[in-house]
C-alpha positions in Angstrom: 191.1 -36.6 -153.3 187.8 -38.5 -153.2 187.3 -38.4 -149.4 188.1 -34.7 -149.3 185.7 -34.2 -152.3 182.8 -35.7 -150.3 183.5 -33.2 -147.5 183.9 -30.2 -149.8 180.7 -31.2 -151.7 178.7 -30.6 -148.5 177.4 -27.1 -147.9 179.1 -24.9 -145.4 176.1 -25.1 -143.1 176.1 -28.9 -143.2 179.7 -28.8 -142.1 178.8 -26.5 -139.2 175.9 -28.7 -138.2 177.8 -31.9 -138.2 180.6 -30.4 -136.2 178.4 -28.7 -133.7 176.2 -31.6 -132.9 179.1 -33.6 -131.5 181.8 -31.1 -131.0 183.8 -33.1 -133.6 187.4 -32.1 -134.3 188.9 -35.1 -136.1 192.7 -35.3 -136.1 194.5 -35.2 -139.4 198.3 -35.9 -139.6 200.9 -35.0 -142.1 202.1 -37.4 -144.7 205.4 -38.2 -142.9 203.5 -38.9 -139.6 201.0 -41.0 -141.4 203.7 -43.0 -143.2 205.4 -43.8 -140.0 202.2 -45.2 -138.5 201.6 -47.2 -141.7 205.1 -48.6 -141.5 204.5 -49.7 -137.9 201.3 -51.4 -139.0 203.1 -53.5 -141.7 202.3 -51.3 -144.7 205.1 -50.8 -147.3 206.1 -47.2 -147.5 209.0 -45.4 -149.2 212.1 -44.5 -147.1 211.8 -40.9 -146.1 213.1 -38.3 -143.6 211.2 -35.3 -142.4 213.1 -32.0 -142.2 212.2 -28.9 -140.4 215.2 -26.8 -141.4 217.1 -26.3 -144.6 220.2 -27.9 -143.0 218.1 -30.9 -142.0 216.8 -31.2 -145.5 220.3 -31.3 -147.0 221.4 -33.9 -144.4 218.4 -36.0 -145.2 219.1 -36.0 -148.9 222.7 -37.0 -148.2 221.5 -39.9 -146.0 219.2 -41.1 -148.8 222.3 -41.1 -150.9 220.7 -41.0 -154.4 221.3 -38.6 -157.3 217.7 -37.6 -157.1 215.2 -37.3 -154.3 211.5 -36.4 -153.9 210.9 -33.3 -151.8 207.3 -32.9 -150.5 205.7 -30.0 -148.7 203.9 -31.1 -145.6 200.5 -29.4 -145.2 197.1 -30.7 -144.2 195.5 -30.2 -147.6 195.4 -32.1 -150.8 196.5 -31.0 -154.2 200.0 -30.2 -153.2 201.6 -31.2 -156.5 199.5 -28.7 -158.4 199.6 -26.0 -155.7 201.6 -22.8 -155.8 203.6 -21.0 -153.1 202.9 -17.4 -152.5 206.5 -16.7 -153.2 206.0 -17.9 -156.8 207.3 -21.5 -156.6 205.0 -23.7 -158.6 204.2 -27.1 -157.0 204.6 -28.4 -153.5 206.0 -31.8 -154.6 209.2 -32.1 -156.8 211.6 -34.7 -158.0 214.9 -32.9 -157.9 218.7 -33.5 -158.1 220.2 -33.9 -154.6 222.4 -30.9 -155.3 219.3 -28.7 -155.6 217.8 -29.7 -152.2 219.1 -26.6 -150.4 217.6 -24.3 -153.1 214.1 -25.9 -153.0 214.1 -26.3 -149.2 214.8 -22.5 -148.8 211.8 -21.7 -151.0 209.5 -24.2 -149.4 210.2 -24.1 -145.7 208.6 -21.1 -144.1 206.5 -20.5 -147.2 202.8 -20.7 -147.7 201.4 -23.2 -150.2 198.0 -22.6 -151.8 196.1 -25.6 -153.2 192.6 -26.3 -154.3 191.9 -27.7 -150.9 193.8 -25.2 -148.7 191.6 -22.2 -149.2 192.8 -18.9 -150.7 195.0 -18.1 -147.6 197.0 -21.4 -148.1 198.8 -23.4 -145.4 202.2 -22.8 -143.8 205.0 -25.2 -144.7 207.0 -25.9 -141.6 208.2 -29.4 -142.7 209.3 -31.0 -145.9 209.6 -34.8 -146.5 212.7 -36.0 -148.3 211.8 -39.4 -149.8 213.6 -41.9 -151.9 212.6 -41.8 -155.5 210.8 -45.0 -156.3 210.7 -46.8 -159.7 207.0 -47.2 -160.0 205.2 -49.2 -162.7 201.6 -48.5 -161.8 199.7 -46.0 -159.6 196.3 -46.8 -158.0 193.9 -45.1 -155.6 192.9 -46.6 -152.3 190.9 -45.3 -149.3 188.9 -46.5 -146.4 186.4 -44.3 -144.6 183.3 -44.6 -142.4 180.2 -44.8 -144.6 176.9 -43.6 -143.2 174.9 -45.5 -145.8 176.3 -48.9 -145.1 176.9 -48.2 -141.4 180.5 -49.3 -141.4 183.9 -49.0 -143.2 183.8 -48.6 -147.0 186.9 -49.5 -149.1 187.3 -47.4 -152.3 189.7 -48.5 -154.9 190.6 -47.5 -158.4 193.0 -48.8 -161.0 194.1 -45.2 -161.7 195.7 -43.0 -159.1 198.3 -40.5 -158.3 196.2 -37.6 -159.7 192.9 -36.0 -159.1 190.5 -38.8 -158.1 187.7 -36.2 -158.2 188.1 -35.8 -162.0 188.2 -39.5 -162.5 185.1 -40.0 -160.4 183.3 -37.6 -162.6 184.5 -38.8 -166.0 184.8 -42.6 -165.4 182.9 -43.6 -162.3 182.8 -47.2 -163.5 186.5 -47.5 -162.7 185.9 -46.9 -159.0 184.9 -49.9 -156.9 183.3 -49.7 -153.5 183.4 -52.5 -151.0 181.4 -52.1 -147.7 182.9 -54.0 -144.9 181.2 -55.6 -141.8 183.1 -53.9 -139.0 182.4 -56.8 -136.7 184.0 -59.5 -138.9 186.3 -57.4 -141.1 186.8 -57.9 -144.8 186.4 -61.4 -146.1 188.9 -63.1 -148.4 186.4 -62.6 -151.3 186.3 -58.9 -150.6 190.0 -58.6 -150.4 190.2 -60.4 -153.8 187.6 -58.0 -155.2 189.8 -55.0 -154.2 193.0 -56.5 -155.5 191.4 -57.4 -158.8 189.8 -53.9 -159.0 193.1 -52.3 -158.6 194.5 -54.3 -161.4 197.6 -55.6 -159.5 200.0 -57.4 -161.8 202.3 -58.8 -159.0 201.8 -61.3 -156.3 198.1 -61.0 -155.5 198.4 -62.7 -152.1 201.0 -60.2 -151.0 198.9 -57.4 -152.4 196.0 -58.7 -150.3 198.1 -58.7 -147.2 198.8 -55.0 -147.8 195.1 -54.3 -148.2 194.4 -56.1 -145.0 197.2 -54.3 -143.2 195.7 -51.0 -144.2 192.2 -52.1 -143.0 193.6 -53.3 -139.7 195.3 -49.9 -139.3 192.0 -48.2 -139.9 190.3 -50.2 -137.2 193.1 -50.5 -134.6 193.8 -46.8 -134.6 190.2 -45.6 -134.6 190.6 -43.9 -138.0 187.9 -41.9 -139.7 189.9 -42.1 -143.0 192.9 -43.9 -144.5 193.7 -42.6 -148.0 196.7 -43.6 -150.2 197.0 -41.8 -153.4 198.9 -43.2 -155.0 199.0 -46.8 -153.8 201.7 -47.8 -156.2 203.2 -51.0 -157.6 206.9 -51.1 -158.2 208.7 -52.9 -161.0 209.0 -56.0 -158.8 205.2 -56.1 -158.3 205.2 -54.9 -154.7 202.5 -52.6 -153.4 203.8 -49.4 -151.8 201.9 -46.6 -150.1 203.6 -43.8 -152.0 201.5 -41.2 -150.2 199.7 -41.4 -146.8 196.8 -39.5 -145.3 195.1 -40.6 -142.1 192.3 -39.1 -140.1 191.5 -40.1 -136.5 188.3 -40.0 -134.4 188.9 -37.5 -131.5 186.6 -39.6 -129.3 189.4 -42.2 -129.2 192.1 -39.7 -128.1 192.4 -41.4 -124.7 193.5 -44.6 -126.5 196.1 -43.0 -128.7 197.7 -40.2 -126.8 201.0 -40.7 -128.7 199.2 -40.1 -132.0 197.2 -37.1 -130.8 200.3 -35.5 -129.4 201.4 -35.1 -133.0 198.6 -32.7 -133.8 199.9 -29.6 -135.8 198.0 -26.6 -134.6 199.7 -24.4 -137.1 197.5 -26.0 -139.8 194.3 -25.2 -138.0 192.3 -22.0 -137.6 193.7 -20.5 -134.4 190.2 -19.5 -133.3 189.0 -23.1 -133.5 192.1 -24.2 -131.5 191.3 -21.5 -128.8 187.6 -22.5 -128.7 188.5 -26.2 -128.2 190.6 -25.2 -125.1 187.4 -23.7 -123.6 185.2 -26.6 -124.7 183.4 -24.3 -127.2 182.3 -25.3 -130.7 183.5 -22.7 -133.2 183.8 -22.5 -136.9 184.8 -19.4 -138.8 182.6 -18.3 -141.7 182.9 -15.4 -144.2 180.3 -12.9 -142.9 180.4 -9.9 -140.6 177.9 -10.7 -137.9 179.4 -12.8 -135.1 177.0 -15.3 -133.5 177.0 -16.8 -130.0 174.3 -19.3 -129.4 173.6 -22.4 -127.3 172.7 -25.6 -129.2 173.4 -26.6 -132.8 169.8 -26.3 -134.0 169.3 -22.9 -132.6 172.7 -21.8 -134.0 171.7 -23.0 -137.5 168.4 -21.2 -137.2 170.2 -18.0 -136.1 172.5 -18.1 -139.1 169.6 -18.7 -141.4 167.5 -15.8 -140.1 170.5 -13.5 -140.3 170.9 -14.4 -143.9 167.1 -14.0 -144.6 167.3 -10.5 -143.2 170.1 -9.6 -145.6 173.1 -10.2 -143.2 175.9 -12.7 -143.3 177.1 -14.8 -140.3 180.8 -14.5 -139.4 180.9 -17.7 -137.5 179.2 -20.5 -135.8 179.8 -20.6 -132.0 177.9 -23.0 -129.7 178.6 -22.4 -126.0 176.8 -25.6 -125.1 174.5 -26.2 -122.2 176.7 -25.7 -119.2 178.9 -22.7 -120.0 180.4 -20.6 -117.2 181.0 -16.9 -117.1 184.7 -17.4 -118.1 183.7 -19.4 -121.2 181.3 -16.7 -122.3 184.1 -14.1 -122.0 186.4 -16.4 -124.0 183.7 -16.8 -126.6 183.5 -13.0 -127.0 187.3 -12.8 -127.3 187.3 -15.5 -130.1 184.5 -13.8 -132.0 186.0 -10.3 -131.8 189.5 -11.7 -132.9 188.0 -11.8 -136.4 188.5 -8.3 -137.9 185.5 -8.9 -140.2 183.1 -8.9 -137.3 181.1 -5.7 -137.3 178.3 -6.8 -134.9 177.5 -9.6 -132.5 174.2 -11.4 -132.0 173.8 -13.4 -128.8 170.8 -15.8 -129.0 170.3 -18.0 -125.9 167.4 -20.3 -125.1 167.9 -21.1 -121.4 167.4 -24.6 -120.3 170.4 -26.1 -118.6 172.2 -22.9 -119.8 170.8 -20.1 -117.6 170.1 -16.7 -119.0 171.5 -14.9 -116.0 174.9 -16.7 -116.4 175.0 -15.6 -120.0 174.1 -12.0 -119.0 177.0 -12.0 -116.5 179.4 -13.2 -119.1 178.2 -10.6 -121.6 178.6 -7.8 -119.1 182.1 -8.9 -118.0 183.2 -9.4 -121.6 181.8 -6.0 -122.7 183.7 -4.2 -119.9 187.0 -6.1 -120.0 187.3 -6.3 -123.8 186.0 -2.7 -124.4 183.8 -4.0 -127.3 183.7 -1.6 -130.2 180.9 -3.3 -132.1 177.2 -3.4 -131.5 176.0 -6.3 -129.4 172.4 -7.6 -129.9 171.1 -9.9 -127.1 168.0 -12.1 -127.2 167.4 -14.2 -124.1 164.6 -16.7 -123.4 164.1 -19.5 -120.9 165.5 -20.3 -117.5 166.1 -17.1 -115.4 165.4 -14.9 -118.3 163.9 -12.1 -116.2 167.0 -12.0 -114.0 169.2 -12.0 -117.1 167.3 -9.1 -118.7 167.5 -7.2 -115.4 171.3 -7.6 -115.2 171.6 -6.3 -118.7 169.4 -3.3 -118.1 171.2 -2.4 -114.8 174.7 -2.8 -116.3 174.7 0.6 -117.9 176.2 -0.8 -121.1 175.1 0.1 -124.6 173.6 -3.3 -125.4 170.7 -3.8 -127.8 168.0 -6.2 -126.5 165.6 -8.1 -128.7 162.2 -9.7 -128.0 162.6 -12.7 -130.4 165.0 -14.2 -132.9 163.6 -12.3 -135.9 163.8 -9.0 -134.0 167.3 -9.8 -133.0 168.4 -10.6 -136.5 166.7 -7.5 -137.9 168.5 -5.3 -135.3 171.9 -7.0 -135.8 171.7 -6.3 -139.6 170.4 -2.8 -139.1 173.3 -2.0 -136.6 175.9 -2.3 -139.4 173.8 -0.9 -142.3 
């Protein structure tokens, strides 16, 4: 999907930097959750029932009461239709006879679905959505997201949808329209008309405009970072229907939408990132073997760069922030060492608000309590650095100290050579 494409097009390090600078963990909801929020906001959505067990799926299909139903795997990744389960089932979305719901639900629930956007490990399917099969005449693409260039919401619409918008954006970019919106005043009637005409709606254009405006109001009222509907479909009566639903929310607005944020599905997230958030740490797992613990986004990025320049590969980004306590440092080590790929740890602290002696105490306690089996390279500089170095030297632990960042990176790479 187009929004997801923008995110994936960024480099891994850009993702790390953006997250670290603000501690951002934007909430994403499943389709069935997003559809309910859309419905409450006046958006037309298909009738559907979420099921967490095979028995619930069979009951849901019976309640829908049609000969055929749509069964959709619920994971927080796009490309479900073209995905594949690790048990061999092809596709995470199927139109099936009602009598076959039990068979499909047994294969989907508890399974792992791998898609282009899920990563090689895939995502667990703990819920399926049973939806009424709609008689759709046209399928469009529609999305709203915050656009840095225009400094506000950007509506993206396309007369073709229901499939890979990435491919269409590459092959026929002229079919995609973009409408920047003034967040203070909202979309004008002319802008709504531009979107409706760009979609190629054949039904009542005024009603279609009402649906576009309802989606925009949802975006603003719920503090969304993204609202994506692919497809936004038109039925045979000319009504617009959000046949799919994907919504992302700004975590900074959690205090305003507790009911929404309570729906967060932690099973779809990296458990290390979940654990880090509980300790107010910024963590992102990477693919290397040298764990990093740093304070400050810029220093963390530099640390990863210098590790790479010295022939190593960072296993993670972890920013302990400016006011970490001993307990948080210990938690940081636990999170880093929970990754079996980590063969060494590099601690790089420039003490300002974060004092070097506090970091040293945390390193010492973590090393003793966790019985660390990997080399730990420590570079300290700044506030209380002499006291910090003294604590490390007197600890009796087998820690590797470094004079500067380049020295630390060289020693970390050499420790696993």
